[in-house]
DSSP file (Angstrom, degrees, kcal/mol; ACC not computed):
  #  RESIDUE AA STRUCTURE BP1 BP2  ACC     N-H-->O    O-->H-N    N-H-->O    O-->H-N    TCO  KAPPA ALPHA  PHI   PSI    X-CA   Y-CA   Z-CA
    1    1 A M     >        0   0    0      0, 0.0     4,-2.3     0, 0.0     5,-0.2   0.000 360.0 360.0 360.0 -45.4    0.0    0.0    0.0
    2    2 A R  H  >  +     0   0    0      1,-0.2     4,-2.6     2,-0.2     5,-0.2   0.898 360.0  52.3 -63.8 -39.4    2.8    2.4    0.9
    3    3 A L  H  > S+     0   0    0      1,-0.2     4,-2.7     2,-0.2    -1,-0.2   0.905 109.4  49.8 -62.7 -41.3    4.6    1.7   -2.3
    4    4 A L  H  > S+     0   0    0      2,-0.2     4,-2.8     1,-0.2    -1,-0.2   0.912 111.4  48.9 -62.7 -43.1    1.5    2.4   -4.3
    5    5 A L  H  X S+     0   0    0     -4,-2.3     4,-2.5     2,-0.2    -2,-0.2   0.910 112.8  47.2 -63.8 -43.0    1.0    5.7   -2.5
    6    6 A V  H  X S+     0   0    0     -4,-2.6     4,-2.2     2,-0.2    -2,-0.2   0.919 114.3  46.8 -65.2 -44.0    4.6    6.7   -3.1
    7    7 A C  H  X S+     0   0    0     -4,-2.7     4,-2.1     2,-0.2    -2,-0.2   0.911 113.4  48.2 -65.4 -42.6    4.4    5.8   -6.8
    8    8 A S  H  X S+     0   0    0     -4,-2.8     4,-2.3     2,-0.2    -2,-0.2   0.911 111.9  50.0 -63.7 -42.1    1.1    7.6   -7.2
    9    9 A S  H  X S+     0   0    0     -4,-2.5     4,-2.4     1,-0.2    -2,-0.2   0.902 109.8  51.0 -62.4 -41.1    2.5   10.7   -5.5
   10   10 A A  H  X S+     0   0    0     -4,-2.2     4,-1.9     1,-0.2    -1,-0.2   0.893 110.1  49.6 -64.7 -39.9    5.6   10.6   -7.7
   11   11 A L  H  <>S+     0   0    0     -4,-2.1     5,-3.6     2,-0.2     4,-0.2   0.904 111.8  48.1 -65.1 -41.4    3.4   10.4  -10.8
   12   12 A L  H ><5S+     0   0    0     -4,-2.3     3,-1.2     3,-0.2    -2,-0.2   0.899 111.1  49.9 -66.8 -40.0    1.3   13.3   -9.7
   13   13 A I  H 3<5S+     0   0    0     -4,-2.4    -1,-0.2     1,-0.3    -2,-0.2   0.874 108.9  53.2 -63.8 -36.9    4.3   15.4   -8.9
   14   14 A A  T 3<5S-     0   0    0     -4,-1.9    -1,-0.3    -5,-0.2    -2,-0.2   0.494 125.9-103.9 -77.2  -2.8    5.7   14.6  -12.3
   15   15 A G  T < 5S+     0   0    0     -3,-1.2     2,-0.4     1,-0.3    -3,-0.2   0.614  83.5 122.1  91.4  13.0    2.5   15.8  -13.9
   16   16 A C      < -     0   0    0     -5,-3.6    -1,-0.3    -6,-0.2    -2,-0.2  -0.912  42.7-165.7-112.2 136.3    1.1   12.4  -14.6
   17   17 A D    >   -     0   0    0      3,-0.5     3,-1.5    -2,-0.4    -9,-0.0  -0.971  10.8-155.2-118.4 114.4   -2.2   11.1  -13.3
   18   18 A P  T 3  S+     0   0    0      0, 0.0    -1,-0.1     0, 0.0     4,-0.0   0.659  95.5  48.1 -65.0 -13.5   -2.6    7.3  -13.8
   19   19 A F  T 3  S+     0   0    0      1,-0.2    -3,-0.0     2,-0.1     0, 0.0   0.440 107.9  56.9-105.1  -1.7   -6.4    7.6  -13.8
   20   20 A F  S <  S-     0   0    0     -3,-1.5    -3,-0.5     4,-0.0    -1,-0.2  -0.984  92.2-112.0-133.1 119.1   -6.7   10.5  -16.3
   21   21 A P    >   -     0   0    0      0, 0.0     3,-1.5     0, 0.0    -2,-0.1  -0.213  21.7-134.3 -54.7 136.7   -5.2   10.2  -19.8
   22   22 A S  T 3  S+     0   0    0      1,-0.3     0, 0.0    -4,-0.0     0, 0.0   0.685 100.7  61.2 -69.8 -19.0   -2.3   12.6  -20.2
   23   23 A D  T 3  S+     0   0    0      2,-0.0    -1,-0.3     0, 0.0     2,-0.2   0.384  84.4 101.8 -90.5   6.7   -3.5   13.9  -23.6
   24   24 A C    <   -     0   0    0     -3,-1.5     2,-0.2    80,-0.1    82,-0.0  -0.598  66.1-135.8 -85.9 150.0   -6.7   15.3  -22.2
   25   25 A T        -     0   0    0     -2,-0.2    -2,-0.0     2,-0.2    -1,-0.0  -0.549  16.3-123.0 -96.8 168.9   -7.2   18.9  -21.5
   26   26 A V  S    S+     0   0    0     -2,-0.2     2,-0.2     2,-0.1    -1,-0.1   0.490  79.6 108.6 -88.9  -3.5   -8.7   20.5  -18.3
   27   27 A E  S    S-     0   0    0      1,-0.1     2,-0.2     0, 0.0    -2,-0.2  -0.484  78.1-112.2 -71.8 142.1  -11.3   22.3  -20.4
   28   28 A E        -     0   0    0     -2,-0.2    -1,-0.1    47,-0.0    78,-0.1  -0.541  28.9-135.7 -73.1 140.6  -14.9   21.0  -20.2
   29   29 A T        -     0   0    0     -2,-0.2    47,-2.9    76,-0.1    48,-0.3  -0.858  12.9-132.1-101.9 126.7  -16.1   19.5  -23.5
   30   30 A P        -     0   0    0      0, 0.0    44,-0.2     0, 0.0    45,-0.2  -0.503   2.3-144.7 -75.5 146.4  -19.6   20.3  -24.7
   31   31 A A  S    S+     0   0    0     42,-1.6    79,-2.7     1,-0.2     2,-0.3   0.869  86.6  24.2 -72.5 -37.9  -21.8   17.5  -25.8
   32   32 A V  E     -Ab  73 110A   0     41,-1.9    41,-1.5    77,-0.2     2,-0.4  -0.962  57.7-170.9-132.0 148.4  -23.3   19.6  -28.6
   33   33 A K  E     -Ab  72 111A   0     77,-2.3    79,-2.4    -2,-0.3     2,-0.5  -0.961  14.5-167.8-136.5 116.3  -22.2   22.7  -30.6
   34   34 A V  E     -Ab  71 112A   0     37,-3.3    37,-2.8    -2,-0.4     2,-0.5  -0.924   9.4-156.2-113.8 123.0  -24.8   24.3  -32.8
   35   35 A T  E     -Ab  70 113A   0     77,-2.7    79,-2.8    -2,-0.5     2,-0.4  -0.856  18.1-144.1 -93.6 128.6  -24.0   26.9  -35.4
   36   36 A V  E     +Ab  69 114A   0     33,-2.4    33,-0.7    -2,-0.5     2,-0.3  -0.806  23.7 173.1-100.3 132.1  -27.0   29.1  -36.1
   37   37 A R  E     - b   0 115A   0     77,-2.9    79,-3.3    -2,-0.4     2,-0.3  -0.950  10.9-176.9-134.7 154.5  -27.7   30.4  -39.7
   38   38 A T  E     - b   0 116A   0     -2,-0.3    79,-0.1     2,-0.3     4,-0.1  -0.915  37.3-119.1-138.6 167.6  -30.4   32.2  -41.5
   39   39 A D  S    S+     0   0    0     77,-0.6     3,-0.1    -2,-0.3     2,-0.1   0.682 100.7  22.6 -78.2 -18.3  -30.9   33.3  -45.1
   40   40 A G  S    S-     0   0    0      1,-0.2    -2,-0.3    -3,-0.0     2,-0.3  -0.052 118.3 -18.6-119.8-140.5  -31.0   36.9  -44.0
   41   41 A V        -     0   0    0     -2,-0.1    -1,-0.2     1,-0.1    -2,-0.1  -0.547  67.6-118.7 -74.8 133.1  -29.7   39.0  -41.2
   42   42 A L        -     0   0    0     -2,-0.3    -1,-0.1    -4,-0.1     4,-0.0  -0.546  34.3-111.0 -72.3 133.6  -28.9   36.9  -38.1
   43   43 A P        -     0   0    0      0, 0.0    -1,-0.1     0, 0.0     3,-0.1  -0.208  17.9-121.5 -63.6 156.9  -31.0   38.0  -35.1
   44   44 A D  S    S+     0   0    0      1,-0.2     2,-0.4    44,-0.1    -2,-0.1   0.856  96.7  37.4 -65.6 -35.3  -29.4   39.8  -32.1
   45   45 A S        +     0   0    0     43,-0.1    43,-0.5    24,-0.0     2,-0.4  -0.972  61.6 174.5-128.2 131.5  -30.4   37.1  -29.7
   46   46 A V        -     0   0    0     -2,-0.4     2,-0.3    41,-0.1    41,-0.2  -0.996   9.1-172.7-131.1 137.0  -30.6   33.3  -30.1
   47   47 A S  E     -D   86   0B   0     39,-2.7    39,-3.0    -2,-0.4     2,-0.3  -0.913   1.4-173.8-129.2 158.8  -31.5   30.9  -27.3
   48   48 A G  E     -D   85   0B   0     11,-0.4    11,-2.9    -2,-0.3     2,-0.4  -0.990  12.4-152.1-149.8 157.0  -31.5   27.1  -27.0
   49   49 A V  E     -DE  84  58B   0     35,-2.4    35,-2.0    -2,-0.3     2,-0.4  -0.996   5.1-162.1-132.3 137.4  -32.4   24.3  -24.7
   50   50 A L  E     +DE  83  57B   0      7,-2.7     7,-2.5    -2,-0.4     2,-0.3  -0.961  18.7 178.6-115.1 134.0  -30.9   20.8  -24.5
   51   51 A S  E     +DE  82  56B   0     31,-2.5    31,-2.4    -2,-0.4     2,-0.3  -0.988  20.9 174.9-141.4 151.1  -32.9   18.1  -22.7
   52   52 A E  E >   - E   0  55B   0      3,-2.9     3,-2.4    -2,-0.3     2,-0.2  -0.857  69.7 -49.9-151.1 112.2  -32.6   14.4  -21.9
   53   53 A G  T 3  S-     0   0    0     -2,-0.3    -1,-0.1     1,-0.3    28,-0.0  -0.412 126.5 -14.0  59.3-124.4  -35.3   12.8  -19.7
   54   54 A T  T 3  S+     0   0    0     -2,-0.2     2,-0.5    -3,-0.1    -1,-0.3   0.527 118.8  96.4 -87.5  -6.4  -35.7   15.0  -16.6
   55   55 A H  E <   +E   52   0B   0     -3,-2.4    -3,-2.9     2,-0.0     2,-0.3  -0.723  46.5 162.9 -86.8 129.1  -32.5   16.9  -17.3
   56   56 A A  E     +E   51   0B   0     -2,-0.5     2,-0.3    -5,-0.2    -5,-0.2  -0.994   6.8 173.6-142.9 141.2  -32.9   20.2  -19.2
   57   57 A E  E     -E   50   0B   0     -7,-2.5    -7,-2.7    -2,-0.3     2,-0.3  -0.999  33.9-111.2-147.9 148.3  -30.4   23.1  -19.5
   58   58 A A  E     -E   49   0B   0     -2,-0.3    -9,-0.3    -9,-0.2     2,-0.2  -0.576  39.4-120.8 -73.7 138.1  -30.2   26.4  -21.4
   59   59 A L        -     0   0    0    -11,-2.9   -11,-0.4    -2,-0.3     2,-0.3  -0.566  25.4-110.9 -78.4 144.5  -27.5   26.3  -24.0
   60   60 A D  E     -C   72   0A   0     12,-3.0    12,-2.1    -2,-0.2     2,-0.5  -0.587  34.3-148.8 -71.8 136.4  -24.6   28.9  -23.8
   61   61 A S  E     -C   71   0A   0     -2,-0.3     2,-0.4    10,-0.2    10,-0.2  -0.939  16.4-177.7-116.6 128.7  -24.9   31.4  -26.6
   62   62 A Y  E     -C   70   0A   0      8,-2.7     8,-2.6    -2,-0.5     2,-0.5  -0.985   9.8-162.8-125.8 133.5  -22.0   33.1  -28.2
   63   63 A R  E     -C   69   0A   0     -2,-0.4     6,-0.2     6,-0.2     2,-0.1  -0.972  16.8-145.2-115.6 123.3  -22.0   35.8  -30.9
   64   64 A S    >   -     0   0    0      4,-2.6     3,-1.8    -2,-0.5    -2,-0.0  -0.303  28.6-106.3 -80.4 168.2  -18.8   36.4  -32.7
   65   65 A S  T 3  S+     0   0    0      1,-0.3    -1,-0.1     2,-0.1    -2,-0.0   0.740 122.3  62.0 -65.5 -21.5  -17.6   39.7  -34.0
   66   66 A A  T 3  S-     0   0    0      2,-0.1    -1,-0.3     1,-0.0    -2,-0.0   0.506 121.6-109.3 -80.9  -4.5  -18.5   38.4  -37.5
   67   67 A G  S <  S+     0   0    0     -3,-1.8     2,-0.2     1,-0.3    -2,-0.1   0.558  72.1 137.1  91.3   8.1  -22.1   38.1  -36.3
   68   68 A T        -     0   0    0    -31,-0.0    -4,-2.6   -33,-0.0     2,-0.4  -0.629  43.9-140.2 -88.8 149.8  -22.4   34.3  -36.2
   69   69 A H  E     -AC  36  63A   0    -33,-0.7   -33,-2.4    -2,-0.2     2,-0.4  -0.895  16.5-174.9-108.4 137.9  -24.1   32.6  -33.3
   70   70 A T  E     -AC  35  62A   0     -8,-2.6    -8,-2.7    -2,-0.4     2,-0.4  -1.000   6.0-162.4-129.4 133.9  -22.9   29.4  -31.6
   71   71 A L  E     +AC  34  61A   0    -37,-2.8   -37,-3.3    -2,-0.4     2,-0.3  -0.948  12.1 178.6-115.2 135.9  -24.7   27.5  -28.9
   72   72 A T  E     +AC  33  60A   0    -12,-2.1   -12,-3.0    -2,-0.4     2,-0.3  -0.955  11.8 132.5-134.7 154.6  -23.1   24.9  -26.7
   73   73 A G  E     +A   32   0A   0    -41,-1.5   -41,-1.9    -2,-0.3   -42,-1.6  -0.988  34.7  79.4-178.9-178.0  -24.1   22.7  -23.8
   74   74 A G    >   -     0   0    0     -2,-0.3     3,-2.1   -44,-0.2    -1,-0.1   0.857  64.0-160.4  68.7  36.2  -24.2   19.3  -22.2
   75   75 A Y  T 3  S-     0   0    0      1,-0.3    -1,-0.2   -45,-0.2   -47,-0.0  -0.260  70.1  -7.4 -57.3 126.7  -20.7   19.8  -20.8
   76   76 A E  T 3  S+     0   0    0    -47,-2.9    -1,-0.3    -3,-0.1    -2,-0.1   0.748 107.9 118.9  60.2  28.6  -19.1   16.5  -19.9
   77   77 A R    <   -     0   0    0     -3,-2.1    -1,-0.1   -48,-0.3    23,-0.1  -0.797  44.4-168.3-129.7  90.3  -22.5   14.7  -20.5
   78   78 A P        +     0   0    0      0, 0.0     2,-0.3     0, 0.0    23,-0.2  -0.407  39.5 108.2 -63.6 154.8  -22.7   12.0  -23.1
   79   79 A G  E    S- F   0 100B   0     21,-1.6    21,-3.5   -48,-0.1     2,-0.5  -0.976  72.3 -72.1 164.4-171.6  -26.3   11.0  -23.8
   80   80 A T  E     - F   0  99B   0     -2,-0.3    19,-0.2    19,-0.2     2,-0.2  -0.973  57.5-171.8-118.6 117.3  -29.2   11.2  -26.3
   81   81 A Y  E     - F   0  98B   0     17,-3.0    17,-2.8    -2,-0.5     2,-0.4  -0.644  29.1-143.1-115.4 160.1  -30.7   14.7  -26.4
   82   82 A S  E     -D   51   0B   0    -31,-2.4   -31,-2.5    -2,-0.2     2,-0.4  -0.958  27.3-161.2-111.7 139.8  -33.5   16.8  -27.8
   83   83 A L  E     -DF  50  95B   0     12,-3.3    12,-2.0    -2,-0.4     2,-0.4  -0.940  11.9-173.8-125.2 145.8  -32.5   20.3  -28.9
   84   84 A R  E     -DF  49  94B   0    -35,-2.0   -35,-2.4    -2,-0.4     2,-0.4  -0.993   2.6-170.7-138.8 131.6  -34.6   23.4  -29.4
   85   85 A V  E     -DF  48  93B   0      8,-3.0     8,-2.4    -2,-0.4     2,-0.3  -0.985  10.0-177.8-124.6 132.4  -33.2   26.7  -30.8
   86   86 A E  E     +D   47   0B   0    -39,-3.0   -39,-2.7    -2,-0.4     2,-0.3  -0.956  11.8 170.3-133.0 148.5  -35.3   29.9  -30.9
   87   87 A A    >   -     0   0    0      3,-0.4     3,-2.0    -2,-0.3   -41,-0.1  -0.964  45.1 -93.9-152.4 142.1  -35.0   33.5  -32.1
   88   88 A A  T 3  S+     0   0    0    -43,-0.5   -43,-0.1    -2,-0.3     3,-0.1  -0.321 111.9  18.3 -58.3 131.6  -37.5   36.3  -32.4
   89   89 A G  T 3  S+     0   0    0      1,-0.3    30,-2.0    29,-0.1     2,-0.3   0.455 110.8  93.6  87.6   1.2  -39.1   36.4  -35.9
   90   90 A Y  B <  S-G  118   0C   0     -3,-2.0    -3,-0.4    28,-0.3    -1,-0.3  -0.921  79.3-105.2-127.7 152.2  -38.0   32.9  -36.7
   91   91 A R        -     0   0    0     26,-3.1    26,-0.3    -2,-0.3     2,-0.2  -0.430  48.3 -97.8 -68.6 147.9  -39.6   29.4  -36.6
   92   92 A T        -     0   0    0     -2,-0.1     2,-0.4    -6,-0.1    -6,-0.2  -0.484  34.7-147.7 -67.7 134.5  -38.3   27.2  -33.8
   93   93 A W  E     +F   85   0B   0     -8,-2.4    -8,-3.0    -2,-0.2     2,-0.3  -0.881  24.7 172.7-101.9 135.2  -35.6   24.7  -34.9
   94   94 A S  E     -F   84   0B   0     -2,-0.4     2,-0.3   -10,-0.2   -10,-0.2  -0.989  19.8-171.4-145.2 154.9  -35.5   21.4  -33.2
   95   95 A R  E     -F   83   0B   0    -12,-2.0   -12,-3.3    -2,-0.3     2,-0.3  -0.989   8.3-162.5-143.4 136.1  -33.8   18.0  -33.3
   96   96 A D  E     +     0   0B   0     -2,-0.3   -14,-0.2   -14,-0.2     3,-0.1  -0.819  69.3  30.9-112.5 157.1  -34.6   14.8  -31.3
   97   97 A G  E     +     0   0B   0     -2,-0.3     2,-0.9   -16,-0.3   -15,-0.2   0.781  66.0 167.8  71.6  28.7  -32.4   11.8  -30.8
   98   98 A V  E     -F   81   0B   0    -17,-2.8   -17,-3.0    -3,-0.2     2,-0.5  -0.667  23.6-153.1 -77.9 109.1  -29.1   13.6  -31.0
   99   99 A R  E     -F   80   0B   0     -2,-0.9     2,-0.5   -19,-0.2   -19,-0.2  -0.744  13.2-171.0 -94.0 124.4  -26.7   10.9  -29.7
  100  100 A V  E     -F   79   0B   0    -21,-3.5   -21,-1.6    -2,-0.5     2,-0.2  -0.960  11.9-151.1-115.7 117.6  -23.5   12.0  -28.1
  101  101 A R        -     0   0    0     -2,-0.5     7,-3.3     7,-0.4     2,-0.2  -0.540  15.9-117.2 -86.6 152.8  -21.0    9.2  -27.3
  102  102 A G  E     -H  107   0D   0      5,-0.3     2,-0.2    -2,-0.2    -1,-0.1  -0.592  31.3-170.5 -84.4 151.2  -18.5    9.3  -24.5
  103  103 A G  E >   -H  106   0D   0      3,-2.0     3,-0.8    -2,-0.2     5,-0.0  -0.661  42.4 -86.4-127.7-174.6  -14.8    9.3  -25.1
  104  104 A D  T 3  S+     0   0    0      1,-0.2   -80,-0.1    -2,-0.2    -2,-0.0   0.813 127.9  31.6 -64.9 -30.7  -11.6    9.0  -23.1
  105  105 A C  T 3  S-     0   0    0      1,-0.4    -1,-0.2   -85,-0.1   -80,-0.2   0.110 131.5 -63.2-117.0  20.4  -11.5   12.7  -22.3
  106  106 A G  E <  S-H  103   0D   0     -3,-0.8    -3,-2.0   -78,-0.1    -1,-0.4  -0.809  87.5 -17.8 127.0-170.4  -15.2   13.5  -22.2
  107  107 A P  E     -H  102   0D   0      0, 0.0     2,-1.0     0, 0.0    -5,-0.3  -0.309  61.3-116.4 -69.3 153.3  -18.1   13.5  -24.7
  108  108 A Q        -     0   0    0     -7,-3.3    -7,-0.4   -79,-0.0   -77,-0.0  -0.798  43.2-122.2 -88.2 101.4  -17.4   13.4  -28.5
  109  109 A T        -     0   0    0     -2,-1.0     2,-0.5    -9,-0.1   -77,-0.2  -0.135  18.0-144.9 -53.3 129.4  -18.9   16.7  -29.4
  110  110 A V  E     -b   32   0A   0    -79,-2.7   -77,-2.3   -12,-0.1     2,-0.5  -0.865  12.8-151.5 -95.9 126.4  -21.7   16.6  -32.0
  111  111 A R  E     +b   33   0A   0     -2,-0.5     2,-0.3   -79,-0.2   -77,-0.2  -0.872  20.1 173.8-103.8 128.0  -21.7   19.6  -34.3
  112  112 A L  E     -b   34   0A   0    -79,-2.4   -77,-2.7    -2,-0.5     2,-0.5  -0.874  25.7-138.0-128.7 159.2  -25.0   20.7  -35.8
  113  113 A T  E     -b   35   0A   0     -2,-0.3     2,-0.8   -79,-0.2   -77,-0.2  -0.988  11.9-155.2-119.6 124.4  -26.2   23.6  -38.0
  114  114 A A  E     -b   36   0A   0    -79,-2.8   -77,-2.9    -2,-0.5     2,-0.8  -0.877   6.5-161.3 -99.6 108.6  -29.6   25.2  -37.1
  115  115 A E  E     -b   37   0A   0     -2,-0.8     2,-0.4   -79,-0.2   -77,-0.2  -0.814  12.7-152.7 -89.9 109.3  -31.0   26.8  -40.2
  116  116 A L  E     -b   38   0A   0    -79,-3.3   -77,-0.6    -2,-0.8   -24,-0.1  -0.710   4.8-155.8 -89.6 131.3  -33.6   29.3  -39.0
  117  117 A D        -     0   0    0     -2,-0.4   -26,-3.1   -26,-0.3   -79,-0.0  -0.843  25.1-107.1-103.9 140.0  -36.5   30.1  -41.3
  118  118 A P  B      G   90   0C   0      0, 0.0   -28,-0.3     0, 0.0   -29,-0.1  -0.256 360.0 360.0 -61.2 151.8  -38.5   33.4  -40.9
  119  119 A E              0   0    0    -30,-2.0   -29,-0.1   -28,-0.0   -30,-0.0   0.475 360.0 360.0 -72.5 360.0  -42.0   33.1  -39.5
């Protein structure tokens, strides 16, 4: 037991964790990443919801200086999700059955494009 503790301590001091792959980052990985597009001018505000069973969460929304919107969520949560994206003046975009697999370092992010149509 003491040898295991000494060896584990030495690995941690050296920057190695025997239980966490060394090529993983400390950044949280989103389960989904949605790029929002329209045929016209992109709305100022876009929101989204990700849900699975009783779990539901608002997606994080980012607008770049180029005017594109990206929504992310489900951090560190593989699963099968339903997604809904909304913006004023546009029809709601939704997808069911979005399957996100787990990987060695977190979920394998599923990238989607939400094409919003005017109302």
